[in-house]
mmCIF file of the C-alpha atoms, coordinates in Angstrom:
data_MODEL
# 
_entry.id   MODEL 
# 
loop_
_atom_site.group_PDB 
_atom_site.id 
_atom_site.type_symbol 
_atom_site.label_atom_id 
_atom_site.label_alt_id 
_atom_site.label_comp_id 
_atom_site.label_asym_id 
_atom_site.label_entity_id 
_atom_site.label_seq_id 
_atom_site.pdbx_PDB_ins_code 
_atom_site.Cartn_x 
_atom_site.Cartn_y 
_atom_site.Cartn_z 
_atom_site.occupancy 
_atom_site.B_iso_or_equiv 
_atom_site.pdbx_formal_charge 
_atom_site.auth_seq_id 
_atom_site.auth_comp_id 
_atom_site.auth_asym_id 
_atom_site.auth_atom_id 
_atom_site.pdbx_PDB_model_num 
ATOM 1   C CA . UNK A 1 1   ? -69.826 -38.489 -120.879 1.00 0.00 ? 1   UNK A CA 1 
ATOM 2   C CA . UNK A 1 2   ? -70.649 -36.769 -117.601 1.00 0.00 ? 2   UNK A CA 1 
ATOM 3   C CA . UNK A 1 3   ? -68.302 -33.961 -116.536 1.00 0.00 ? 3   UNK A CA 1 
ATOM 4   C CA . UNK A 1 4   ? -67.928 -32.216 -113.191 1.00 0.00 ? 4   UNK A CA 1 
ATOM 5   C CA . UNK A 1 5   ? -65.492 -30.163 -111.148 1.00 0.00 ? 5   UNK A CA 1 
ATOM 6   C CA . UNK A 1 6   ? -64.202 -32.251 -108.262 1.00 0.00 ? 6   UNK A CA 1 
ATOM 7   C CA . UNK A 1 7   ? -64.101 -30.320 -104.996 1.00 0.00 ? 7   UNK A CA 1 
ATOM 8   C CA . UNK A 1 8   ? -62.946 -32.433 -102.107 1.00 0.00 ? 8   UNK A CA 1 
ATOM 9   C CA . UNK A 1 9   ? -61.000 -32.174 -98.906  1.00 0.00 ? 9   UNK A CA 1 
ATOM 10  C CA . UNK A 1 10  ? -59.306 -35.208 -97.473  1.00 0.00 ? 10  UNK A CA 1 
ATOM 11  C CA . UNK A 1 11  ? -57.078 -36.132 -94.612  1.00 0.00 ? 11  UNK A CA 1 
ATOM 12  C CA . UNK A 1 12  ? -55.311 -39.301 -93.582  1.00 0.00 ? 12  UNK A CA 1 
ATOM 13  C CA . UNK A 1 13  ? -56.037 -40.302 -90.000  1.00 0.00 ? 13  UNK A CA 1 
ATOM 14  C CA . UNK A 1 14  ? -54.997 -43.022 -87.605  1.00 0.00 ? 14  UNK A CA 1 
ATOM 15  C CA . UNK A 1 15  ? -57.143 -46.098 -87.113  1.00 0.00 ? 15  UNK A CA 1 
ATOM 16  C CA . UNK A 1 16  ? -58.190 -44.891 -83.652  1.00 0.00 ? 16  UNK A CA 1 
ATOM 17  C CA . UNK A 1 17  ? -59.139 -41.415 -84.968  1.00 0.00 ? 17  UNK A CA 1 
ATOM 18  C CA . UNK A 1 18  ? -61.125 -43.078 -87.746  1.00 0.00 ? 18  UNK A CA 1 
ATOM 19  C CA . UNK A 1 19  ? -62.957 -45.333 -85.290  1.00 0.00 ? 19  UNK A CA 1 
ATOM 20  C CA . UNK A 1 20  ? -63.668 -42.438 -82.937  1.00 0.00 ? 20  UNK A CA 1 
ATOM 21  C CA . UNK A 1 21  ? -65.147 -40.186 -85.657  1.00 0.00 ? 21  UNK A CA 1 
ATOM 22  C CA . UNK A 1 22  ? -67.219 -42.871 -87.344  1.00 0.00 ? 22  UNK A CA 1 
ATOM 23  C CA . UNK A 1 23  ? -69.098 -43.462 -84.087  1.00 0.00 ? 23  UNK A CA 1 
ATOM 24  C CA . UNK A 1 24  ? -70.875 -40.144 -84.721  1.00 0.00 ? 24  UNK A CA 1 
ATOM 25  C CA . UNK A 1 25  ? -72.196 -41.553 -88.021  1.00 0.00 ? 25  UNK A CA 1 
ATOM 26  C CA . UNK A 1 26  ? -73.304 -45.014 -86.900  1.00 0.00 ? 26  UNK A CA 1 
ATOM 27  C CA . UNK A 1 27  ? -74.404 -47.465 -87.903  1.00 0.00 ? 27  UNK A CA 1 
ATOM 28  C CA . UNK A 1 28  ? -71.667 -47.798 -90.486  1.00 0.00 ? 28  UNK A CA 1 
ATOM 29  C CA . UNK A 1 29  ? -72.462 -49.653 -93.696  1.00 0.00 ? 29  UNK A CA 1 
ATOM 30  C CA . UNK A 1 30  ? -69.314 -50.226 -95.702  1.00 0.00 ? 30  UNK A CA 1 
ATOM 31  C CA . UNK A 1 31  ? -69.374 -50.905 -99.426  1.00 0.00 ? 31  UNK A CA 1 
ATOM 32  C CA . UNK A 1 32  ? -66.321 -52.399 -101.076 1.00 0.00 ? 32  UNK A CA 1 
ATOM 33  C CA . UNK A 1 33  ? -64.998 -50.803 -104.250 1.00 0.00 ? 33  UNK A CA 1 
ATOM 34  C CA . UNK A 1 34  ? -61.847 -51.454 -106.214 1.00 0.00 ? 34  UNK A CA 1 
ATOM 35  C CA . UNK A 1 35  ? -60.093 -48.745 -108.179 1.00 0.00 ? 35  UNK A CA 1 
ATOM 36  C CA . UNK A 1 36  ? -58.156 -50.055 -111.183 1.00 0.00 ? 36  UNK A CA 1 
ATOM 37  C CA . UNK A 1 37  ? -55.562 -47.551 -112.381 1.00 0.00 ? 37  UNK A CA 1 
ATOM 38  C CA . UNK A 1 38  ? -54.331 -47.373 -115.974 1.00 0.00 ? 38  UNK A CA 1 
ATOM 39  C CA . UNK A 1 39  ? -51.545 -45.541 -117.751 1.00 0.00 ? 39  UNK A CA 1 
ATOM 40  C CA . UNK A 1 40  ? -51.464 -44.721 -121.415 1.00 0.00 ? 40  UNK A CA 1 
ATOM 41  C CA . UNK A 1 41  ? -48.832 -44.007 -123.957 1.00 0.00 ? 41  UNK A CA 1 
ATOM 42  C CA . UNK A 1 42  ? -47.336 -41.491 -123.362 1.00 0.00 ? 42  UNK A CA 1 
ATOM 43  C CA . UNK A 1 43  ? -47.427 -41.612 -119.568 1.00 0.00 ? 43  UNK A CA 1 
ATOM 44  C CA . UNK A 1 44  ? -48.868 -38.574 -117.799 1.00 0.00 ? 44  UNK A CA 1 
ATOM 45  C CA . UNK A 1 45  ? -48.438 -37.364 -114.228 1.00 0.00 ? 45  UNK A CA 1 
ATOM 46  C CA . UNK A 1 46  ? -51.250 -34.798 -114.407 1.00 0.00 ? 46  UNK A CA 1 
ATOM 47  C CA . UNK A 1 47  ? -53.959 -37.069 -115.786 1.00 0.00 ? 47  UNK A CA 1 
ATOM 48  C CA . UNK A 1 48  ? -55.440 -40.199 -114.316 1.00 0.00 ? 48  UNK A CA 1 
ATOM 49  C CA . UNK A 1 49  ? -57.453 -43.034 -115.857 1.00 0.00 ? 49  UNK A CA 1 
ATOM 50  C CA . UNK A 1 50  ? -59.435 -45.130 -113.406 1.00 0.00 ? 50  UNK A CA 1 
ATOM 51  C CA . UNK A 1 51  ? -62.138 -47.763 -113.574 1.00 0.00 ? 51  UNK A CA 1 
ATOM 52  C CA . UNK A 1 52  ? -64.022 -48.157 -110.288 1.00 0.00 ? 52  UNK A CA 1 
ATOM 53  C CA . UNK A 1 53  ? -65.612 -51.545 -109.736 1.00 0.00 ? 53  UNK A CA 1 
ATOM 54  C CA . UNK A 1 54  ? -68.514 -51.890 -107.288 1.00 0.00 ? 54  UNK A CA 1 
ATOM 55  C CA . UNK A 1 55  ? -70.658 -55.055 -107.230 1.00 0.00 ? 55  UNK A CA 1 
ATOM 56  C CA . UNK A 1 56  ? -69.733 -55.950 -110.828 1.00 0.00 ? 56  UNK A CA 1 
ATOM 57  C CA . UNK A 1 57  ? -70.615 -52.420 -112.014 1.00 0.00 ? 57  UNK A CA 1 
ATOM 58  C CA . UNK A 1 58  ? -67.918 -50.309 -113.622 1.00 0.00 ? 58  UNK A CA 1 
ATOM 59  C CA . UNK A 1 59  ? -67.378 -46.548 -113.783 1.00 0.00 ? 59  UNK A CA 1 
ATOM 60  C CA . UNK A 1 60  ? -64.717 -45.118 -116.095 1.00 0.00 ? 60  UNK A CA 1 
ATOM 61  C CA . UNK A 1 61  ? -63.224 -41.902 -114.705 1.00 0.00 ? 61  UNK A CA 1 
ATOM 62  C CA . UNK A 1 62  ? -60.668 -39.643 -116.292 1.00 0.00 ? 62  UNK A CA 1 
ATOM 63  C CA . UNK A 1 63  ? -59.296 -36.881 -114.077 1.00 0.00 ? 63  UNK A CA 1 
ATOM 64  C CA . UNK A 1 64  ? -57.465 -33.875 -115.414 1.00 0.00 ? 64  UNK A CA 1 
ATOM 65  C CA . UNK A 1 65  ? -55.829 -31.175 -113.309 1.00 0.00 ? 65  UNK A CA 1 
ATOM 66  C CA . UNK A 1 66  ? -56.609 -27.620 -114.425 1.00 0.00 ? 66  UNK A CA 1 
ATOM 67  C CA . UNK A 1 67  ? -56.016 -24.140 -113.005 1.00 0.00 ? 67  UNK A CA 1 
ATOM 68  C CA . UNK A 1 68  ? -59.486 -24.265 -111.419 1.00 0.00 ? 68  UNK A CA 1 
ATOM 69  C CA . UNK A 1 69  ? -59.164 -27.746 -109.914 1.00 0.00 ? 69  UNK A CA 1 
ATOM 70  C CA . UNK A 1 70  ? -59.672 -31.296 -111.069 1.00 0.00 ? 70  UNK A CA 1 
ATOM 71  C CA . UNK A 1 71  ? -62.188 -31.993 -113.828 1.00 0.00 ? 71  UNK A CA 1 
ATOM 72  C CA . UNK A 1 72  ? -63.711 -35.477 -113.770 1.00 0.00 ? 72  UNK A CA 1 
ATOM 73  C CA . UNK A 1 73  ? -65.111 -37.163 -116.862 1.00 0.00 ? 73  UNK A CA 1 
ATOM 74  C CA . UNK A 1 74  ? -67.190 -40.243 -116.076 1.00 0.00 ? 74  UNK A CA 1 
ATOM 75  C CA . UNK A 1 75  ? -69.116 -42.940 -117.888 1.00 0.00 ? 75  UNK A CA 1 
ATOM 76  C CA . UNK A 1 76  ? -70.727 -46.185 -116.756 1.00 0.00 ? 76  UNK A CA 1 
ATOM 77  C CA . UNK A 1 77  ? -69.303 -49.088 -118.764 1.00 0.00 ? 77  UNK A CA 1 
ATOM 78  C CA . UNK A 1 78  ? -70.096 -52.824 -118.873 1.00 0.00 ? 78  UNK A CA 1 
ATOM 79  C CA . UNK A 1 79  ? -66.636 -54.109 -117.892 1.00 0.00 ? 79  UNK A CA 1 
ATOM 80  C CA . UNK A 1 80  ? -63.045 -53.105 -117.164 1.00 0.00 ? 80  UNK A CA 1 
ATOM 81  C CA . UNK A 1 81  ? -62.430 -52.959 -120.929 1.00 0.00 ? 81  UNK A CA 1 
ATOM 82  C CA . UNK A 1 82  ? -62.969 -49.210 -121.335 1.00 0.00 ? 82  UNK A CA 1 
ATOM 83  C CA . UNK A 1 83  ? -60.904 -49.330 -124.523 1.00 0.00 ? 83  UNK A CA 1 
ATOM 84  C CA . UNK A 1 84  ? -63.836 -51.121 -126.204 1.00 0.00 ? 84  UNK A CA 1 
ATOM 85  C CA . UNK A 1 85  ? -66.064 -48.034 -125.832 1.00 0.00 ? 85  UNK A CA 1 
ATOM 86  C CA . UNK A 1 86  ? -65.941 -45.779 -128.942 1.00 0.00 ? 86  UNK A CA 1 
ATOM 87  C CA . UNK A 1 87  ? -66.906 -42.606 -127.032 1.00 0.00 ? 87  UNK A CA 1 
ATOM 88  C CA . UNK A 1 88  ? -64.156 -43.144 -124.446 1.00 0.00 ? 88  UNK A CA 1 
ATOM 89  C CA . UNK A 1 89  ? -61.580 -43.949 -127.122 1.00 0.00 ? 89  UNK A CA 1 
ATOM 90  C CA . UNK A 1 90  ? -62.422 -40.797 -129.083 1.00 0.00 ? 90  UNK A CA 1 
ATOM 91  C CA . UNK A 1 91  ? -62.236 -38.771 -125.881 1.00 0.00 ? 91  UNK A CA 1 
ATOM 92  C CA . UNK A 1 92  ? -58.842 -40.222 -124.851 1.00 0.00 ? 92  UNK A CA 1 
ATOM 93  C CA . UNK A 1 93  ? -57.439 -39.755 -128.354 1.00 0.00 ? 93  UNK A CA 1 
ATOM 94  C CA . UNK A 1 94  ? -58.543 -36.106 -128.228 1.00 0.00 ? 94  UNK A CA 1 
ATOM 95  C CA . UNK A 1 95  ? -56.647 -35.849 -124.912 1.00 0.00 ? 95  UNK A CA 1 
ATOM 96  C CA . UNK A 1 96  ? -53.618 -37.284 -126.704 1.00 0.00 ? 96  UNK A CA 1 
ATOM 97  C CA . UNK A 1 97  ? -53.649 -40.436 -124.572 1.00 0.00 ? 97  UNK A CA 1 
ATOM 98  C CA . UNK A 1 98  ? -53.157 -43.443 -126.805 1.00 0.00 ? 98  UNK A CA 1 
ATOM 99  C CA . UNK A 1 99  ? -53.121 -47.219 -126.416 1.00 0.00 ? 99  UNK A CA 1 
ATOM 100 C CA . UNK A 1 100 ? -51.850 -49.395 -125.038 1.00 0.00 ? 100 UNK A CA 1 
ATOM 101 C CA . UNK A 1 101 ? -53.595 -48.765 -121.712 1.00 0.00 ? 101 UNK A CA 1 
ATOM 102 C CA . UNK A 1 102 ? -51.908 -50.844 -119.070 1.00 0.00 ? 102 UNK A CA 1 
ATOM 103 C CA . UNK A 1 103 ? -53.310 -51.516 -115.612 1.00 0.00 ? 103 UNK A CA 1 
ATOM 104 C CA . UNK A 1 104 ? -50.561 -50.323 -113.288 1.00 0.00 ? 104 UNK A CA 1 
ATOM 105 C CA . UNK A 1 105 ? -52.190 -50.868 -109.909 1.00 0.00 ? 105 UNK A CA 1 
ATOM 106 C CA . UNK A 1 106 ? -55.345 -51.377 -107.943 1.00 0.00 ? 106 UNK A CA 1 
ATOM 107 C CA . UNK A 1 107 ? -56.615 -50.227 -104.576 1.00 0.00 ? 107 UNK A CA 1 
ATOM 108 C CA . UNK A 1 108 ? -59.571 -51.652 -102.665 1.00 0.00 ? 108 UNK A CA 1 
ATOM 109 C CA . UNK A 1 109 ? -61.579 -49.333 -100.443 1.00 0.00 ? 109 UNK A CA 1 
ATOM 110 C CA . UNK A 1 110 ? -64.154 -50.136 -97.818  1.00 0.00 ? 110 UNK A CA 1 
ATOM 111 C CA . UNK A 1 111 ? -66.310 -46.970 -97.853  1.00 0.00 ? 111 UNK A CA 1 
ATOM 112 C CA . UNK A 1 112 ? -69.005 -45.710 -95.507  1.00 0.00 ? 112 UNK A CA 1 
ATOM 113 C CA . UNK A 1 113 ? -70.792 -42.779 -97.159  1.00 0.00 ? 113 UNK A CA 1 
ATOM 114 C CA . UNK A 1 114 ? -72.776 -40.144 -95.249  1.00 0.00 ? 114 UNK A CA 1 
ATOM 115 C CA . UNK A 1 115 ? -74.839 -37.375 -96.852  1.00 0.00 ? 115 UNK A CA 1 
ATOM 116 C CA . UNK A 1 116 ? -74.207 -34.076 -95.042  1.00 0.00 ? 116 UNK A CA 1 
ATOM 117 C CA . UNK A 1 117 ? -77.201 -31.728 -95.390  1.00 0.00 ? 117 UNK A CA 1 
ATOM 118 C CA . UNK A 1 118 ? -77.369 -32.281 -99.174  1.00 0.00 ? 118 UNK A CA 1 
ATOM 119 C CA . UNK A 1 119 ? -74.167 -30.223 -99.412  1.00 0.00 ? 119 UNK A CA 1 
ATOM 120 C CA . UNK A 1 120 ? -71.474 -32.870 -99.222  1.00 0.00 ? 120 UNK A CA 1 
ATOM 121 C CA . UNK A 1 121 ? -70.674 -36.525 -98.943  1.00 0.00 ? 121 UNK A CA 1 
ATOM 122 C CA . UNK A 1 122 ? -68.535 -37.582 -96.016  1.00 0.00 ? 122 UNK A CA 1 
ATOM 123 C CA . UNK A 1 123 ? -66.557 -40.680 -96.936  1.00 0.00 ? 123 UNK A CA 1 
ATOM 124 C CA . UNK A 1 124 ? -64.938 -42.942 -94.375  1.00 0.00 ? 124 UNK A CA 1 
ATOM 125 C CA . UNK A 1 125 ? -62.385 -44.910 -96.399  1.00 0.00 ? 125 UNK A CA 1 
ATOM 126 C CA . UNK A 1 126 ? -60.315 -47.897 -95.335  1.00 0.00 ? 126 UNK A CA 1 
ATOM 127 C CA . UNK A 1 127 ? -57.858 -48.389 -98.201  1.00 0.00 ? 127 UNK A CA 1 
ATOM 128 C CA . UNK A 1 128 ? -55.901 -51.572 -98.948  1.00 0.00 ? 128 UNK A CA 1 
ATOM 129 C CA . UNK A 1 129 ? -53.069 -51.630 -101.488 1.00 0.00 ? 129 UNK A CA 1 
ATOM 130 C CA . UNK A 1 130 ? -49.836 -53.556 -101.857 1.00 0.00 ? 130 UNK A CA 1 
ATOM 131 C CA . UNK A 1 131 ? -49.906 -54.885 -98.275  1.00 0.00 ? 131 UNK A CA 1 
ATOM 132 C CA . UNK A 1 132 ? -50.707 -51.458 -96.787  1.00 0.00 ? 132 UNK A CA 1 
ATOM 133 C CA . UNK A 1 133 ? -53.873 -50.276 -95.057  1.00 0.00 ? 133 UNK A CA 1 
ATOM 134 C CA . UNK A 1 134 ? -54.596 -46.592 -94.481  1.00 0.00 ? 134 UNK A CA 1 
ATOM 135 C CA . UNK A 1 135 ? -57.540 -44.594 -93.167  1.00 0.00 ? 135 UNK A CA 1 
ATOM 136 C CA . UNK A 1 136 ? -58.832 -41.512 -94.909  1.00 0.00 ? 136 UNK A CA 1 
ATOM 137 C CA . UNK A 1 137 ? -61.708 -39.110 -94.360  1.00 0.00 ? 137 UNK A CA 1 
ATOM 138 C CA . UNK A 1 138 ? -62.947 -37.324 -97.505  1.00 0.00 ? 138 UNK A CA 1 
ATOM 139 C CA . UNK A 1 139 ? -65.397 -34.450 -97.737  1.00 0.00 ? 139 UNK A CA 1 
ATOM 140 C CA . UNK A 1 140 ? -66.747 -34.284 -101.290 1.00 0.00 ? 140 UNK A CA 1 
ATOM 141 C CA . UNK A 1 141 ? -68.688 -31.090 -102.024 1.00 0.00 ? 141 UNK A CA 1 
ATOM 142 C CA . UNK A 1 142 ? -72.018 -31.584 -103.834 1.00 0.00 ? 142 UNK A CA 1 
ATOM 143 C CA . UNK A 1 143 ? -73.455 -28.041 -103.391 1.00 0.00 ? 143 UNK A CA 1 
ATOM 144 C CA . UNK A 1 144 ? -71.795 -24.641 -102.860 1.00 0.00 ? 144 UNK A CA 1 
ATOM 145 C CA . UNK A 1 145 ? -71.048 -23.816 -99.218  1.00 0.00 ? 145 UNK A CA 1 
ATOM 146 C CA . UNK A 1 146 ? -68.143 -22.997 -96.926  1.00 0.00 ? 146 UNK A CA 1 
ATOM 147 C CA . UNK A 1 147 ? -66.685 -26.473 -97.080  1.00 0.00 ? 147 UNK A CA 1 
ATOM 148 C CA . UNK A 1 148 ? -63.419 -25.898 -95.190  1.00 0.00 ? 148 UNK A CA 1 
ATOM 149 C CA . UNK A 1 149 ? -65.110 -24.842 -91.969  1.00 0.00 ? 149 UNK A CA 1 
ATOM 150 C CA . UNK A 1 150 ? -67.852 -27.463 -92.354  1.00 0.00 ? 150 UNK A CA 1 
ATOM 151 C CA . UNK A 1 151 ? -65.284 -30.236 -92.696  1.00 0.00 ? 151 UNK A CA 1 
ATOM 152 C CA . UNK A 1 152 ? -63.268 -28.967 -89.735  1.00 0.00 ? 152 UNK A CA 1 
ATOM 153 C CA . UNK A 1 153 ? -66.441 -28.932 -87.588  1.00 0.00 ? 153 UNK A CA 1 
ATOM 154 C CA . UNK A 1 154 ? -66.969 -32.594 -88.431  1.00 0.00 ? 154 UNK A CA 1 
ATOM 155 C CA . UNK A 1 155 ? -63.374 -33.458 -87.584  1.00 0.00 ? 155 UNK A CA 1 
ATOM 156 C CA . UNK A 1 156 ? -63.605 -31.481 -84.321  1.00 0.00 ? 156 UNK A CA 1 
ATOM 157 C CA . UNK A 1 157 ? -66.083 -34.073 -83.026  1.00 0.00 ? 157 UNK A CA 1 
ATOM 158 C CA . UNK A 1 158 ? -63.124 -36.431 -82.608  1.00 0.00 ? 158 UNK A CA 1 
ATOM 159 C CA . UNK A 1 159 ? -60.483 -33.735 -81.947  1.00 0.00 ? 159 UNK A CA 1 
ATOM 160 C CA . UNK A 1 160 ? -58.896 -34.299 -85.349  1.00 0.00 ? 160 UNK A CA 1 
ATOM 161 C CA . UNK A 1 161 ? -56.946 -31.455 -86.914  1.00 0.00 ? 161 UNK A CA 1 
ATOM 162 C CA . UNK A 1 162 ? -57.503 -31.096 -90.643  1.00 0.00 ? 162 UNK A CA 1 
ATOM 163 C CA . UNK A 1 163 ? -54.177 -31.668 -92.334  1.00 0.00 ? 163 UNK A CA 1 
ATOM 164 C CA . UNK A 1 164 ? -54.721 -31.642 -96.107  1.00 0.00 ? 164 UNK A CA 1 
ATOM 165 C CA . UNK A 1 165 ? -53.622 -34.843 -97.780  1.00 0.00 ? 165 UNK A CA 1 
ATOM 166 C CA . UNK A 1 166 ? -51.902 -33.849 -101.004 1.00 0.00 ? 166 UNK A CA 1 
ATOM 167 C CA . UNK A 1 167 ? -51.287 -37.442 -102.079 1.00 0.00 ? 167 UNK A CA 1 
ATOM 168 C CA . UNK A 1 168 ? -54.129 -39.078 -104.004 1.00 0.00 ? 168 UNK A CA 1 
ATOM 169 C CA . UNK A 1 169 ? -55.076 -42.726 -103.682 1.00 0.00 ? 169 UNK A CA 1 
ATOM 170 C CA . UNK A 1 170 ? -53.559 -43.498 -107.076 1.00 0.00 ? 170 UNK A CA 1 
ATOM 171 C CA . UNK A 1 171 ? -50.228 -41.885 -106.128 1.00 0.00 ? 171 UNK A CA 1 
ATOM 172 C CA . UNK A 1 172 ? -50.126 -43.703 -102.785 1.00 0.00 ? 172 UNK A CA 1 
ATOM 173 C CA . UNK A 1 173 ? -50.872 -46.998 -104.502 1.00 0.00 ? 173 UNK A CA 1 
ATOM 174 C CA . UNK A 1 174 ? -48.375 -46.592 -107.313 1.00 0.00 ? 174 UNK A CA 1 
ATOM 175 C CA . UNK A 1 175 ? -45.612 -45.323 -105.010 1.00 0.00 ? 175 UNK A CA 1 
ATOM 176 C CA . UNK A 1 176 ? -45.663 -48.649 -103.150 1.00 0.00 ? 176 UNK A CA 1 
ATOM 177 C CA . UNK A 1 177 ? -45.370 -50.948 -106.150 1.00 0.00 ? 177 UNK A CA 1 
ATOM 178 C CA . UNK A 1 178 ? -42.093 -52.820 -106.094 1.00 0.00 ? 178 UNK A CA 1 
ATOM 179 C CA . UNK A 1 179 ? -40.603 -53.338 -109.517 1.00 0.00 ? 179 UNK A CA 1 
# 
């Protein structure tokens, strides 16, 4: 299973801010992806199980918050049924996350991805979940550099102030589910 430290900055923006900034990175080619979120027994608020579906391809991701940031564990799988993979099941059991794994929500993103000088990926995300649409700009670091100032320079093109978004996609999605 692949492992990496996730370093990203993200900010929610208005639709008009989104449209203004994306003009600097035209033409935009959006790819649709759906994040399926799962909870285990016992439930955890510091760990996240996700399967990302893009064009009938599936990527299992387990995120764990640590003192140094978020560690991502990823593996390509043949379907949403991650619980059929022995390596993933051993890993989750070692993390003390046991079946049943219930899908608790999903979020569909239209994403335009831009490589920034082989140092970062700039993601223009239009997110749809539970009747809500939001707009988010993410700056995902792929090589060491001063990412805060680099991201702010990008946002400055459209006079957008970087306001860190502390709420992840999964938390936004799950907070809007009506029981």
